[in-house]
The first five atom37 places (N, CA, C, CB, O) and aatype in JSON, in Angstrom:
{
  "aatype": [12, 11, 15, 12, 18, 3, 19, 1, 5, 10, 10, 11, 11, 18, 7, 16, 9, 9, 18, 16, 7, 6, 1, 15, 10, 3, 10, 15, 10, 12, 19, 3, 6, 10, 1, 6, 10, 8, 6, 17, 11, 12, 9, 6, 16, 16, 10, 18, 12, 5, 0, 10, 8, 9, 9, 1, 5, 6, 5, 1, 16, 19, 6, 1, 19, 6, 7, 6],
  "atom_mask": [
    [1, 1, 1, 1, 1],
    [1, 1, 1, 1, 1],
    [1, 1, 1, 1, 1],
    [1, 1, 1, 1, 1],
    [1, 1, 1, 1, 1],
    [1, 1, 1, 1, 1],
    [1, 1, 1, 1, 1],
    [1, 1, 1, 1, 1],
    [1, 1, 1, 1, 1],
    [1, 1, 1, 1, 1],
    [1, 1, 1, 1, 1],
    [1, 1, 1, 1, 1],
    [1, 1, 1, 1, 1],
    [1, 1, 1, 1, 1],
    [1, 1, 1, 0, 1],
    [1, 1, 1, 1, 1],
    [1, 1, 1, 1, 1],
    [1, 1, 1, 1, 1],
    [1, 1, 1, 1, 1],
    [1, 1, 1, 1, 1],
    [1, 1, 1, 0, 1],
    [1, 1, 1, 1, 1],
    [1, 1, 1, 1, 1],
    [1, 1, 1, 1, 1],
    [1, 1, 1, 1, 1],
    [1, 1, 1, 1, 1],
    [1, 1, 1, 1, 1],
    [1, 1, 1, 1, 1],
    [1, 1, 1, 1, 1],
    [1, 1, 1, 1, 1],
    [1, 1, 1, 1, 1],
    [1, 1, 1, 1, 1],
    [1, 1, 1, 1, 1],
    [1, 1, 1, 1, 1],
    [1, 1, 1, 1, 1],
    [1, 1, 1, 1, 1],
    [1, 1, 1, 1, 1],
    [1, 1, 1, 1, 1],
    [1, 1, 1, 1, 1],
    [1, 1, 1, 1, 1],
    [1, 1, 1, 1, 1],
    [1, 1, 1, 1, 1],
    [1, 1, 1, 1, 1],
    [1, 1, 1, 1, 1],
    [1, 1, 1, 1, 1],
    [1, 1, 1, 1, 1],
    [1, 1, 1, 1, 1],
    [1, 1, 1, 1, 1],
    [1, 1, 1, 1, 1],
    [1, 1, 1, 1, 1],
    [1, 1, 1, 1, 1],
    [1, 1, 1, 1, 1],
    [1, 1, 1, 1, 1],
    [1, 1, 1, 1, 1],
    [1, 1, 1, 1, 1],
    [1, 1, 1, 1, 1],
    [1, 1, 1, 1, 1],
    [1, 1, 1, 1, 1],
    [1, 1, 1, 1, 1],
    [1, 1, 1, 1, 1],
    [1, 1, 1, 1, 1],
    [1, 1, 1, 1, 1],
    [1, 1, 1, 1, 1],
    [1, 1, 1, 1, 1],
    [1, 1, 1, 1, 1],
    [1, 1, 1, 1, 1],
    [1, 1, 1, 0, 1],
    [1, 1, 1, 1, 1]
  ],
  "atom_positions": [
    [[-21.92, -10.52, -11.93], [-21.86, -9.79, -10.76], [-23.15, -8.89, -10.67], [-20.55, -8.99, -10.74], [-23.5, -8.15, -11.59]],
    [[-23.85, -9.01, -9.46], [-25.18, -8.36, -9.29], [-25.27, -7.47, -8.17], [-26.23, -9.33, -9.14], [-26.16, -6.63, -8.1]],
    [[-24.26, -7.62, -7.18], [-24.48, -7.17, -5.66], [-23.1, -6.76, -5.24], [-25.11, -8.4, -4.61], [-22.02, -7.06, -5.75]],
    [[-23.43, -5.88, -4.0], [-22.11, -5.62, -3.31], [-21.4, -6.67, -2.67], [-22.27, -4.7, -2.33], [-20.19, -6.62, -2.45]],
    [[-22.2, -7.69, -2.34], [-21.64, -8.95, -1.92], [-20.61, -9.43, -2.95], [-22.75, -10.0, -1.74], [-19.45, -9.67, -2.63]],
    [[-21.09, -9.55, -4.24], [-20.18, -10.07, -5.21], [-18.85, -9.21, -5.51], [-20.96, -10.23, -6.45], [-17.8, -9.75, -5.86]],
    [[-19.01, -7.72, -5.34], [-17.92, -7.06, -5.48], [-16.89, -7.43, -4.31], [-18.27, -5.65, -5.57], [-15.69, -7.62, -4.49]],
    [[-17.57, -7.49, -3.08], [-16.7, -7.7, -1.87], [-16.0, -9.25, -2.06], [-17.71, -7.56, -0.38], [-14.87, -9.48, -1.62]],
    [[-16.67, -10.1, -2.64], [-16.07, -11.49, -2.86], [-14.91, -11.36, -3.87], [-17.19, -12.56, -3.43], [-13.86, -11.97, -3.67]],
    [[-15.1, -10.5, -5.04], [-14.11, -10.38, -6.02], [-12.87, -9.72, -5.24], [-14.64, -9.51, -7.29], [-11.79, -10.28, -5.41]],
    [[-12.91, -8.64, -4.44], [-11.75, -8.09, -3.8], [-11.23, -9.09, -2.9], [-12.03, -6.82, -3.07], [-10.0, -9.17, -2.79]],
    [[-11.96, -9.88, -2.25], [-11.53, -10.88, -1.32], [-10.66, -12.05, -1.85], [-12.69, -11.42, -0.71], [-9.85, -12.71, -1.21]],
    [[-11.0, -12.17, -3.12], [-10.33, -13.35, -4.1], [-8.79, -12.9, -4.18], [-11.1, -13.42, -5.86], [-7.89, -13.73, -4.29]],
    [[-8.59, -11.62, -4.13], [-7.37, -10.91, -4.49], [-6.71, -10.4, -3.24], [-7.66, -9.75, -5.46], [-5.8, -9.57, -3.26]],
    [[-7.31, -11.03, -1.96], [-6.68, -10.57, -0.67], [-7.1, -9.23, -0.13], [0.0, 0.0, 0.0], [-6.45, -8.83, 0.83]],
    [[-8.06, -8.49, -0.57], [-8.41, -7.34, -0.14], [-9.84, -7.36, 0.65], [-8.37, -6.47, -1.27], [-10.89, -7.71, 0.11]],
    [[-9.71, -6.95, 2.0], [-10.92, -6.86, 2.77], [-10.98, -5.59, 3.33], [-11.03, -7.87, 3.8], [-10.07, -5.2, 4.07]],
    [[-12.17, -4.72, 2.99], [-12.11, -3.17, 3.36], [-13.34, -3.19, 4.32], [-12.3, -1.98, 1.93], [-14.4, -3.75, 4.1]],
    [[-13.0, -2.47, 5.45], [-13.92, -2.17, 6.39], [-13.47, -1.04, 7.3], [-14.22, -3.34, 7.12], [-12.74, -1.31, 8.25]],
    [[-13.83, 0.15, 7.1], [-13.42, 1.22, 8.08], [-14.46, 1.56, 9.07], [-13.04, 2.47, 7.37], [-14.18, 2.16, 10.11]],
    [[-15.6, 1.23, 8.79], [-16.71, 1.53, 9.69], [-17.57, 2.75, 9.09], [0.0, 0.0, 0.0], [-18.65, 3.03, 9.6]],
    [[-17.11, 3.42, 8.04], [-17.74, 4.36, 7.42], [-17.98, 4.01, 5.89], [-16.99, 5.57, 7.63], [-17.08, 3.93, 5.06]],
    [[-19.17, 3.83, 5.65], [-19.64, 3.17, 4.42], [-19.12, 3.86, 3.13], [-21.18, 3.14, 4.41], [-18.6, 3.21, 2.23]],
    [[-19.3, 5.3, 3.06], [-18.69, 5.99, 1.91], [-17.2, 5.84, 1.74], [-18.99, 7.39, 1.99], [-16.73, 5.78, 0.6]],
    [[-16.42, 5.79, 2.83], [-14.87, 5.55, 2.56], [-14.74, 4.19, 2.25], [-13.89, 5.9, 3.79], [-13.86, 3.92, 1.43]],
    [[-15.45, 3.2, 2.74], [-15.32, 1.87, 2.31], [-15.45, 1.82, 0.68], [-16.43, 0.99, 3.04], [-14.62, 1.25, -0.02]],
    [[-16.49, 2.43, 0.21], [-16.87, 2.44, -1.18], [-15.71, 3.09, -2.07], [-18.23, 3.22, -1.35], [-15.4, 2.62, -3.17]],
    [[-15.14, 4.11, -1.55], [-14.01, 4.72, -2.23], [-12.81, 3.77, -2.35], [-13.6, 5.98, -1.52], [-12.17, 3.58, -3.39]],
    [[-12.58, 3.23, -1.2], [-11.38, 2.31, -1.22], [-11.62, 1.17, -2.29], [-11.12, 1.66, 0.28], [-10.79, 0.74, -3.09]],
    [[-12.84, 0.79, -2.16], [-13.11, -0.32, -3.2], [-12.89, -0.03, -4.58], [-14.45, -0.75, -3.14], [-12.4, -0.88, -5.32]],
    [[-13.26, 1.24, -5.03], [-13.07, 1.79, -6.19], [-11.6, 1.79, -6.61], [-13.61, 3.05, -6.14], [-11.18, 1.4, -7.7]],
    [[-10.78, 2.36, -5.43], [-9.36, 2.47, -5.86], [-8.69, 0.96, -6.06], [-8.52, 3.34, -4.69], [-7.84, 0.72, -6.91]],
    [[-9.19, 0.05, -5.21], [-8.61, -1.34, -5.39], [-8.83, -1.99, -6.66], [-9.13, -2.23, -4.43], [-7.98, -2.61, -7.29]],
    [[-10.12, -1.77, -7.0], [-10.56, -2.24, -8.4], [-9.82, -1.7, -9.45], [-11.92, -1.92, -8.7], [-9.51, -2.42, -10.4]],
    [[-9.48, -0.48, -9.4], [-8.87, 0.29, -10.49], [-7.31, -0.32, -10.55], [-8.95, 2.02, -10.17], [-6.72, -0.5, -11.61]],
    [[-6.82, -0.56, -9.38], [-5.48, -1.06, -9.39], [-5.48, -2.38, -10.03], [-4.89, -1.13, -8.03], [-4.66, -2.61, -10.92]],
    [[-6.4, -3.35, -9.61], [-6.49, -4.74, -10.25], [-6.76, -4.63, -11.77], [-7.65, -5.61, -9.57], [-6.25, -5.44, -12.55]],
    [[-7.58, -3.61, -12.18], [-7.74, -3.44, -13.61], [-6.47, -3.08, -14.35], [-8.74, -2.41, -13.86], [-6.1, -3.6, -15.4]],
    [[-5.87, -2.14, -13.69], [-4.52, -1.61, -14.34], [-3.64, -2.7, -14.33], [-3.83, -0.38, -13.59], [-2.92, -2.84, -15.32]],
    [[-3.53, -3.58, -13.32], [-2.45, -4.59, -13.48], [-2.88, -5.77, -14.17], [-1.9, -5.01, -12.21], [-2.25, -6.83, -14.07]],
    [[-4.0, -5.64, -14.93], [-4.53, -6.68, -15.89], [-4.98, -8.0, -14.97], [-3.3, -7.1, -17.06], [-4.86, -9.11, -15.47]],
    [[-5.45, -7.87, -13.76], [-5.88, -8.9, -13.02], [-7.14, -9.36, -13.07], [-5.66, -8.67, -11.92], [-7.47, -10.51, -12.8]],
    [[-8.08, -8.24, -13.49], [-9.42, -8.28, -13.8], [-9.73, -7.85, -15.28], [-10.13, -7.43, -12.83], [-9.11, -6.92, -15.81]],
    [[-10.64, -8.5, -15.88], [-11.19, -7.94, -17.23], [-11.93, -6.63, -17.11], [-12.18, -8.97, -17.89], [-12.45, -6.23, -16.07]],
    [[-11.94, -6.03, -18.19], [-12.58, -4.73, -18.16], [-14.06, -4.88, -17.92], [-12.32, -3.97, -19.45], [-14.63, -4.09, -17.18]],
    [[-14.71, -5.87, -18.53], [-16.2, -6.05, -18.33], [-16.54, -6.21, -16.88], [-16.74, -7.3, -19.11], [-17.53, -5.66, -16.4]],
    [[-15.7, -6.98, -16.13], [-15.89, -7.31, -14.66], [-15.44, -5.97, -14.0], [-14.97, -8.69, -14.12], [-16.08, -5.68, -12.99]],
    [[-14.61, -5.23, -14.33], [-14.13, -3.93, -13.66], [-15.5, -2.87, -13.76], [-12.62, -3.26, -14.56], [-16.01, -2.23, -12.84]],
    [[-15.86, -2.91, -15.01], [-17.06, -1.86, -15.34], [-18.28, -2.37, -14.49], [-17.51, -1.83, -17.1], [-18.86, -1.52, -13.8]],
    [[-18.72, -3.63, -14.46], [-19.75, -4.02, -13.69], [-19.55, -3.83, -12.15], [-20.02, -5.36, -14.01], [-20.5, -3.59, -11.41]],
    [[-18.31, -3.95, -11.74], [-17.99, -3.66, -10.22], [-18.35, -2.2, -9.89], [-16.38, -3.89, -9.88], [-19.09, -1.84, -8.97]],
    [[-17.69, -1.37, -10.81], [-17.83, 0.24, -10.66], [-19.22, 0.51, -10.7], [-17.09, 1.12, -11.84], [-19.65, 1.22, -9.79]],
    [[-20.13, 0.04, -11.69], [-21.52, 0.45, -11.63], [-22.08, 0.02, -10.3], [-22.34, -0.15, -12.8], [-22.68, 0.89, -9.67]],
    [[-21.99, -1.0, -9.85], [-22.63, -1.53, -8.53], [-22.12, -0.78, -7.27], [-22.31, -3.11, -8.35], [-22.8, -0.63, -6.26]],
    [[-20.86, -0.32, -7.44], [-20.39, 0.52, -6.36], [-21.05, 1.99, -6.39], [-18.83, 0.62, -6.46], [-21.36, 2.63, -5.39]],
    [[-21.21, 2.37, -7.62], [-21.65, 3.89, -7.83], [-23.16, 3.75, -7.43], [-21.43, 4.55, -9.55], [-23.62, 4.7, -6.79]],
    [[-23.92, 2.8, -7.68], [-25.27, 2.75, -7.32], [-25.29, 2.82, -5.83], [-25.98, 1.51, -7.87], [-26.01, 3.63, -5.25]],
    [[-24.53, 2.01, -5.23], [-24.59, 1.94, -3.62], [-23.97, 3.52, -3.06], [-23.45, 0.44, -2.98], [-24.3, 4.03, -1.99]],
    [[-23.15, 4.04, -3.91], [-22.8, 5.48, -3.32], [-23.93, 6.35, -3.37], [-21.65, 6.21, -4.08], [-24.12, 7.19, -2.49]],
    [[-24.69, 6.21, -4.38], [-25.89, 7.14, -4.52], [-26.94, 6.81, -3.35], [-26.61, 6.93, -6.03], [-27.52, 7.72, -2.75]],
    [[-27.13, 5.52, -3.09], [-27.84, 5.14, -2.06], [-27.33, 5.81, -0.73], [-27.82, 3.7, -2.04], [-28.1, 6.52, -0.08]],
    [[-26.13, 5.6, -0.36], [-25.42, 6.14, 0.8], [-25.72, 7.55, 0.9], [-23.94, 5.92, 0.73], [-26.17, 8.01, 1.95]],
    [[-25.47, 8.33, -0.21], [-25.55, 9.77, -0.23], [-27.1, 10.12, 0.09], [-25.03, 10.37, -1.69], [-27.33, 11.06, 0.85]],
    [[-28.01, 9.48, -0.41], [-29.33, 9.81, -0.07], [-29.61, 9.56, 1.36], [-30.26, 9.09, -0.9], [-30.2, 10.41, 2.03]],
    [[-29.18, 8.37, 1.91], [-29.6, 8.08, 3.34], [-28.88, 9.15, 4.2], [-29.18, 6.54, 3.83], [-29.45, 9.69, 5.14]],
    [[-27.58, 9.44, 3.83], [-26.74, 10.5, 4.76], [-27.46, 11.83, 4.56], [-25.03, 10.69, 4.29], [-27.44, 12.64, 5.5]],
    [[-28.09, 12.14, 3.44], [-28.64, 13.52, 3.26], [-29.94, 13.63, 3.96], [0.0, 0.0, 0.0], [-30.46, 14.74, 4.0]],
    [[-30.52, 12.65, 4.49], [-31.79, 12.63, 5.15], [-31.64, 13.05, 6.51], [-32.41, 11.33, 5.1], [-32.62, 13.11, 7.25]]
  ]
}
């Protein structure tokens, strides 16, 4: 897993498509969905951690862009 596209595809595999029109809210909802998938043992810990890392990087990028 290397990109947000990969994270979206992972969520889509489990029937979750997130689009609210607000990027920061989308990212927060993705974290919530991933947490639930991990708690239900539907995804492995390594995959969960990789996805969280990618989302957190994207959140920092969004914060920088919105702050300008």
